[in-house]
A tleap script that builds the chain and sets N, CA, C and O, in Angstrom:
source leaprc.protein.ff14SB
mol = sequence {
  NMET VAL LYS VAL ARG ARG MET ASP ASP THR
  GLY HIE SER CYS LEU THR GLU THR SER GLY
  ALA PRO THR TRP ASN HIE ASN ASP ASP SER
  ASP VAL ASP LEU ASP PHE ALA GLN SER ALA
  VAL ALA PRO TYR LEU ASN GLN GLY TYR PHE
  LEU VAL ASP GLU ALA ALA LYS ARG LEU VAL
  LYS PRO GLY GLU MET SER ASN LYS SER SER
  TYR THR LEU MET PRO PRO VAL ALA GLY CGLY
}
set mol.1.N position { 0.849 -1.176 0.000 }
set mol.1.CA position { 0.000 0.000 0.000 }
set mol.1.C position { 0.893 1.237 0.000 }
set mol.1.O position { 1.925 1.284 0.669 }
set mol.2.N position { 0.465 2.240 -0.772 }
set mol.2.CA position { 1.202 3.491 -0.868 }
set mol.2.C position { 0.237 4.662 -0.748 }
set mol.2.O position { -0.974 4.508 -0.910 }
set mol.3.N position { 0.790 5.822 -0.464 }
set mol.3.CA position { 0.017 7.052 -0.398 }
set mol.3.C position { 0.530 7.953 -1.517 }
set mol.3.O position { 1.738 8.149 -1.657 }
set mol.4.N position { -0.389 8.503 -2.313 }
set mol.4.CA position { -0.006 9.403 -3.402 }
set mol.4.C position { -0.807 10.687 -3.271 }
set mol.4.O position { -2.037 10.671 -3.216 }
set mol.5.N position { -0.079 11.806 -3.221 }
set mol.5.CA position { -0.717 13.122 -3.186 }
set mol.5.C position { -0.441 13.822 -4.509 }
set mol.5.O position { 0.590 13.596 -5.142 }
set mol.6.N position { -1.369 14.669 -4.916 }
set mol.6.CA position { -1.190 15.474 -6.129 }
set mol.6.C position { -1.320 16.940 -5.750 }
set mol.6.O position { -2.338 17.357 -5.198 }
set mol.7.N position { -0.306 17.706 -6.040 }
set mol.7.CA position { -0.353 19.140 -5.759 }
set mol.7.C position { -1.150 19.822 -6.870 }
set mol.7.O position { -1.049 19.458 -8.042 }
set mol.8.N position { -1.954 20.829 -6.471 }
set mol.8.CA position { -2.715 21.608 -7.437 }
set mol.8.C position { -2.917 23.014 -6.882 }
set mol.8.O position { -2.305 23.381 -5.879 }
set mol.9.N position { -3.760 23.788 -7.520 }
set mol.9.CA position { -3.964 25.187 -7.131 }
set mol.9.C position { -4.540 25.354 -5.734 }
set mol.9.O position { -4.373 26.410 -5.122 }
set mol.10.N position { -5.207 24.343 -5.222 }
set mol.10.CA position { -5.869 24.453 -3.916 }
set mol.10.C position { -5.123 23.686 -2.821 }
set mol.10.O position { -5.685 23.447 -1.753 }
set mol.11.N position { -3.905 23.307 -3.061 }
set mol.11.CA position { -3.140 22.547 -2.069 }
set mol.11.C position { -2.840 21.166 -2.605 }
set mol.11.O position { -2.194 21.023 -3.643 }
set mol.12.N position { -3.307 20.143 -1.899 }
set mol.12.CA position { -3.074 18.783 -2.389 }
set mol.12.C position { -4.340 17.941 -2.240 }
set mol.12.O position { -5.196 18.204 -1.396 }
set mol.13.N position { -4.424 16.932 -3.082 }
set mol.13.CA position { -5.481 15.941 -2.978 }
set mol.13.C position { -4.808 14.580 -2.930 }
set mol.13.O position { -3.674 14.430 -3.386 }
set mol.14.N position { -5.491 13.600 -2.388 }
set mol.14.CA position { -4.916 12.274 -2.200 }
set mol.14.C position { -5.621 11.274 -3.107 }
set mol.14.O position { -6.840 11.319 -3.273 }
set mol.15.N position { -4.838 10.372 -3.691 }
set mol.15.CA position { -5.379 9.335 -4.559 }
set mol.15.C position { -6.169 8.328 -3.741 }
set mol.15.O position { -5.680 7.787 -2.749 }
set mol.16.N position { -7.401 8.085 -4.175 }
set mol.16.CA position { -8.239 7.050 -3.583 }
set mol.16.C position { -8.806 6.209 -4.721 }
set mol.16.O position { -8.740 6.599 -5.886 }
set mol.17.N position { -9.358 5.062 -4.375 }
set mol.17.CA position { -9.951 4.174 -5.369 }
set mol.17.C position { -11.453 4.100 -5.128 }
set mol.17.O position { -11.898 3.744 -4.036 }
set mol.18.N position { -12.231 4.439 -6.152 }
set mol.18.CA position { -13.683 4.389 -6.065 }
set mol.18.C position { -14.193 3.476 -7.174 }
set mol.18.O position { -14.124 3.826 -8.352 }
set mol.19.N position { -14.698 2.321 -6.802 }
set mol.19.CA position { -15.209 1.329 -7.760 }
set mol.19.C position { -14.171 0.993 -8.831 }
set mol.19.O position { -14.509 0.837 -10.004 }
set mol.20.N position { -12.924 0.885 -8.425 }
set mol.20.CA position { -11.849 0.520 -9.334 }
set mol.20.C position { -11.275 1.662 -10.141 }
set mol.20.O position { -10.350 1.451 -10.925 }
set mol.21.N position { -11.802 2.879 -9.972 }
set mol.21.CA position { -11.321 4.042 -10.720 }
set mol.21.C position { -10.567 4.996 -9.790 }
set mol.21.O position { -10.909 5.123 -8.614 }
set mol.22.N position { -9.537 5.668 -10.324 }
set mol.22.CA position { -8.811 6.638 -9.494 }
set mol.22.C position { -9.642 7.886 -9.244 }
set mol.22.O position { -10.293 8.406 -10.151 }
set mol.23.N position { -9.613 8.355 -8.017 }
set mol.23.CA position { -10.304 9.565 -7.609 }
set mol.23.C position { -9.338 10.383 -6.764 }
set mol.23.O position { -8.593 9.835 -5.952 }
set mol.24.N position { -9.355 11.702 -6.960 }
set mol.24.CA position { -8.501 12.592 -6.155 }
set mol.24.C position { -9.393 13.293 -5.156 }
set mol.24.O position { -10.328 13.993 -5.545 }
set mol.25.N position { -9.115 13.114 -3.861 }
set mol.25.CA position { -9.993 13.569 -2.798 }
set mol.25.C position { -9.221 14.450 -1.830 }
set mol.25.O position { -8.131 14.086 -1.389 }
set mol.26.N position { -9.781 15.608 -1.498 }
set mol.26.CA position { -9.125 16.526 -0.558 }
set mol.26.C position { -9.309 16.100 0.890 }
set mol.26.O position { -8.558 16.548 1.756 }
set mol.27.N position { -10.284 15.252 1.174 }
set mol.27.CA position { -10.610 14.909 2.555 }
set mol.27.C position { -10.184 13.508 2.967 }
set mol.27.O position { -10.289 13.165 4.145 }
set mol.28.N position { -9.711 12.695 2.043 }
set mol.28.CA position { -9.388 11.300 2.339 }
set mol.28.C position { -7.907 11.070 2.088 }
set mol.28.O position { -7.457 11.135 0.944 }
set mol.29.N position { -7.150 10.805 3.129 }
set mol.29.CA position { -5.701 10.633 3.034 }
set mol.29.C position { -5.357 9.156 3.205 }
set mol.29.O position { -4.563 8.797 4.074 }
set mol.30.N position { -5.958 8.298 2.372 }
set mol.30.CA position { -5.814 6.858 2.549 }
set mol.30.C position { -4.728 6.276 1.652 }
set mol.30.O position { -4.225 6.943 0.748 }
set mol.31.N position { -4.379 5.032 1.918 }
set mol.31.CA position { -3.411 4.300 1.111 }
set mol.31.C position { -4.141 3.533 0.019 }
set mol.31.O position { -5.308 3.172 0.170 }
set mol.32.N position { -3.436 3.287 -1.091 }
set mol.32.CA position { -3.977 2.496 -2.195 }
set mol.32.C position { -2.969 1.413 -2.563 }
set mol.32.O position { -1.803 1.486 -2.176 }
set mol.33.N position { -3.416 0.421 -3.304 }
set mol.33.CA position { -2.577 -0.669 -3.770 }
set mol.33.C position { -1.473 -0.124 -4.686 }
set mol.33.O position { -1.715 0.799 -5.464 }
set mol.34.N position { -0.279 -0.684 -4.597 }
set mol.34.CA position { 0.874 -0.235 -5.377 }
set mol.34.C position { 0.591 -0.295 -6.882 }
set mol.34.O position { 0.847 0.679 -7.590 }
set mol.35.N position { 0.073 -1.412 -7.378 }
set mol.35.CA position { -0.201 -1.545 -8.817 }
set mol.35.C position { -1.224 -0.512 -9.285 }
set mol.35.O position { -1.087 0.061 -10.366 }
set mol.36.N position { -2.248 -0.278 -8.467 }
set mol.36.CA position { -3.259 0.726 -8.796 }
set mol.36.C position { -2.621 2.110 -8.872 }
set mol.36.O position { -2.901 2.873 -9.796 }
set mol.37.N position { -1.769 2.434 -7.909 }
set mol.37.CA position { -1.103 3.742 -7.882 }
set mol.37.C position { -0.226 3.931 -9.111 }
set mol.37.O position { -0.232 5.002 -9.718 }
set mol.38.N position { 0.526 2.902 -9.482 }
set mol.38.CA position { 1.405 3.016 -10.639 }
set mol.38.C position { 0.614 3.313 -11.908 }
set mol.38.O position { 1.029 4.140 -12.719 }
set mol.39.N position { -0.522 2.643 -12.085 }
set mol.39.CA position { -1.331 2.888 -13.281 }
set mol.39.C position { -2.043 4.242 -13.211 }
set mol.39.O position { -2.284 4.863 -14.246 }
set mol.40.N position { -2.380 4.702 -12.010 }
set mol.40.CA position { -3.085 5.978 -11.860 }
set mol.40.C position { -2.172 7.177 -12.108 }
set mol.40.O position { -2.637 8.198 -12.615 }
set mol.41.N position { -0.889 7.083 -11.765 }
set mol.41.CA position { 0.009 8.233 -11.937 }
set mol.41.C position { 0.596 8.319 -13.347 }
set mol.41.O position { 1.037 9.394 -13.756 }
set mol.42.N position { 0.613 7.226 -14.093 }
set mol.42.CA position { 1.236 7.212 -15.428 }
set mol.42.C position { 0.684 8.304 -16.350 }
set mol.42.O position { 1.476 8.986 -17.000 }
set mol.43.N position { -0.646 8.504 -16.437 }
set mol.43.CA position { -1.140 9.574 -17.326 }
set mol.43.C position { -0.644 10.966 -16.918 }
set mol.43.O position { -0.407 11.814 -17.778 }
set mol.44.N position { -0.489 11.198 -15.634 }
set mol.44.CA position { -0.002 12.502 -15.169 }
set mol.44.C position { 1.460 12.706 -15.555 }
set mol.44.O position { 1.858 13.815 -15.909 }
set mol.45.N position { 2.254 11.655 -15.488 }
set mol.45.CA position { 3.652 11.761 -15.891 }
set mol.45.C position { 3.744 12.058 -17.385 }
set mol.45.O position { 4.643 12.776 -17.823 }
set mol.46.N position { 2.818 11.507 -18.166 }
set mol.46.CA position { 2.779 11.806 -19.602 }
set mol.46.C position { 2.379 13.248 -19.881 }
set mol.46.O position { 2.640 13.768 -20.966 }
set mol.47.N position { 1.747 13.899 -18.904 }
set mol.47.CA position { 1.349 15.308 -19.034 }
set mol.47.C position { 2.413 16.256 -18.477 }
set mol.47.O position { 2.205 17.469 -18.452 }
set mol.48.N position { 3.548 15.714 -18.033 }
set mol.48.CA position { 4.637 16.555 -17.552 }
set mol.48.C position { 4.767 16.665 -16.051 }
set mol.48.O position { 5.646 17.377 -15.564 }
set mol.49.N position { 3.908 15.972 -15.294 }
set mol.49.CA position { 4.039 15.974 -13.842 }
set mol.49.C position { 5.311 15.234 -13.432 }
set mol.49.O position { 5.826 14.404 -14.181 }
set mol.50.N position { 5.806 15.541 -12.245 }
set mol.50.CA position { 6.956 14.857 -11.661 }
set mol.50.C position { 6.474 14.047 -10.467 }
set mol.50.O position { 5.608 14.510 -9.724 }
set mol.51.N position { 7.015 12.848 -10.264 }
set mol.51.CA position { 6.667 12.009 -9.121 }
set mol.51.C position { 7.838 12.024 -8.148 }
set mol.51.O position { 8.951 11.628 -8.493 }
set mol.52.N position { 7.572 12.489 -6.917 }
set mol.52.CA position { 8.622 12.637 -5.912 }
set mol.52.C position { 8.398 11.638 -4.786 }
set mol.52.O position { 7.303 11.560 -4.228 }
set mol.53.N position { 9.433 10.874 -4.453 }
set mol.53.CA position { 9.420 9.996 -3.280 }
set mol.53.C position { 9.632 10.901 -2.074 }
set mol.53.O position { 10.689 11.519 -1.952 }
set mol.54.N position { 8.653 10.992 -1.185 }
set mol.54.CA position { 8.718 11.936 -0.070 }
set mol.54.C position { 9.843 11.616 0.916 }
set mol.54.O position { 10.449 12.535 1.466 }
set mol.55.N position { 10.133 10.341 1.151 }
set mol.55.CA position { 11.182 9.975 2.109 }
set mol.55.C position { 12.569 10.196 1.520 }
set mol.55.O position { 13.455 10.722 2.194 }
set mol.56.N position { 12.760 9.797 0.266 }
set mol.56.CA position { 14.079 9.902 -0.368 }
set mol.56.C position { 14.325 11.292 -0.954 }
set mol.56.O position { 15.464 11.630 -1.276 }
set mol.57.N position { 13.276 12.099 -1.096 }
set mol.57.CA position { 13.378 13.446 -1.665 }
set mol.57.C position { 14.017 13.415 -3.048 }
set mol.57.O position { 14.924 14.190 -3.353 }
set mol.58.N position { 13.509 12.478 -3.893 }
set mol.58.CA position { 14.044 12.385 -5.256 }
set mol.58.C position { 12.926 12.024 -6.224 }
set mol.58.O position { 11.890 11.485 -5.833 }
set mol.59.N position { 13.158 12.333 -7.492 }
set mol.59.CA position { 12.208 11.971 -8.537 }
set mol.59.C position { 12.274 10.480 -8.788 }
set mol.59.O position { 13.353 9.888 -8.755 }
set mol.60.N position { 11.118 9.864 -9.041 }
set mol.60.CA position { 11.055 8.437 -9.354 }
set mol.60.C position { 10.122 8.220 -10.534 }
set mol.60.O position { 9.308 9.081 -10.869 }
set mol.61.N position { 10.253 7.052 -11.157 }
set mol.61.CA position { 9.350 6.601 -12.214 }
set mol.61.C position { 8.353 5.640 -11.574 }
set mol.61.O position { 8.631 5.098 -10.504 }
set mol.62.N position { 7.191 5.414 -12.204 }
set mol.62.CA position { 6.213 4.509 -11.603 }
set mol.62.C position { 6.791 3.143 -11.245 }
set mol.62.O position { 6.442 2.585 -10.205 }
set mol.63.N position { 7.666 2.595 -12.087 }
set mol.63.CA position { 8.258 1.285 -11.819 }
set mol.63.C position { 9.190 1.277 -10.626 }
set mol.63.O position { 9.547 0.208 -10.131 }
set mol.64.N position { 9.591 2.451 -10.152 }
set mol.64.CA position { 10.481 2.557 -8.986 }
set mol.64.C position { 9.716 2.740 -7.680 }
set mol.64.O position { 10.321 2.811 -6.610 }
set mol.65.N position { 8.389 2.817 -7.761 }
set mol.65.CA position { 7.586 2.972 -6.548 }
set mol.65.C position { 7.649 1.689 -5.735 }
set mol.65.O position { 7.747 0.596 -6.292 }
set mol.66.N position { 7.593 1.827 -4.406 }
set mol.66.CA position { 7.623 0.650 -3.544 }
set mol.66.C position { 6.550 0.768 -2.461 }
set mol.66.O position { 6.104 1.865 -2.125 }
set mol.67.N position { 6.149 -0.379 -1.924 }
set mol.67.CA position { 5.135 -0.411 -0.878 }
set mol.67.C position { 5.586 0.348 0.358 }
set mol.67.O position { 6.778 0.535 0.600 }
set mol.68.N position { 4.602 0.778 1.130 }
set mol.68.CA position { 4.807 1.482 2.394 }
set mol.68.C position { 5.561 2.794 2.208 }
set mol.68.O position { 6.324 3.208 3.080 }
set mol.69.N position { 5.342 3.445 1.067 }
set mol.69.CA position { 5.982 4.722 0.781 }
set mol.69.C position { 4.927 5.770 0.458 }
set mol.69.O position { 3.765 5.452 0.206 }
set mol.70.N position { 5.361 7.027 0.473 }
set mol.70.CA position { 4.483 8.146 0.128 }
set mol.70.C position { 5.111 8.921 -1.027 }
set mol.70.O position { 6.327 9.102 -1.090 }
set mol.71.N position { 4.251 9.373 -1.937 }
set mol.71.CA position { 4.709 10.069 -3.131 }
set mol.71.C position { 3.865 11.316 -3.353 }
set mol.71.O position { 2.711 11.388 -2.932 }
set mol.72.N position { 4.463 12.298 -4.025 }
set mol.72.CA position { 3.752 13.504 -4.401 }
set mol.72.C position { 3.915 13.740 -5.885 }
set mol.72.O position { 5.028 13.728 -6.410 }
set mol.73.N position { 2.783 13.958 -6.567 }
set mol.73.CA position { 2.804 14.371 -7.973 }
set mol.73.C position { 2.886 15.884 -8.013 }
set mol.73.O position { 2.006 16.578 -7.505 }
set mol.74.N position { 3.953 16.392 -8.621 }
set mol.74.CA position { 4.157 17.825 -8.734 }
set mol.74.C position { 3.813 18.258 -10.154 }
set mol.74.O position { 4.241 17.607 -11.107 }
set mol.75.N position { 3.051 19.339 -10.322 }
set mol.75.CA position { 2.656 19.770 -11.662 }
set mol.75.C position { 3.854 20.281 -12.465 }
set mol.75.O position { 4.889 20.636 -11.901 }
set mol.76.N position { 3.696 20.312 -13.787 }
set mol.76.CA position { 4.774 20.842 -14.628 }
set mol.76.C position { 5.079 22.296 -14.261 }
set mol.76.O position { 4.207 23.029 -13.793 }
set mol.77.N position { 6.303 22.686 -14.477 }
set mol.77.CA position { 6.702 24.061 -14.204 }
set mol.77.C position { 6.129 24.959 -15.292 }
set mol.77.O position { 6.351 24.727 -16.480 }
set mol.78.N position { 5.398 25.976 -14.882 }
set mol.78.CA position { 4.797 26.911 -15.844 }
set mol.78.C position { 5.824 27.963 -16.251 }
set mol.78.O position { 6.567 28.469 -15.410 }
set mol.79.N position { 5.864 28.279 -17.494 }
set mol.79.CA position { 6.744 29.336 -17.973 }
set mol.79.C position { 8.174 28.921 -18.196 }
set mol.79.O position { 9.020 29.749 -18.536 }
set mol.80.N position { 8.465 27.605 -18.001 }
set mol.80.CA position { 9.750 27.013 -18.305 }
set mol.80.C position { 10.905 27.640 -17.696 }
set mol.80.O position { 12.033 27.194 -17.906 }
savepdb mol mol.pdb
quit
């Protein structure tokens, strides 16, 4: 199980699973299955988001995610 947060204009939201689909929720800070998290973050990485391992303080790829960890999706840098 892992925890994934996504930063946005209003702070952060946490990845949850609703009927097998990814949902981003501001009020639910729960853990999700590793395989589910990897598939849920992949589209965001294709949009330019960065995935940060909170404990290691480094960028990771979905295949580098591990159980019992927390991650943050950071939005692309605006204005380059």
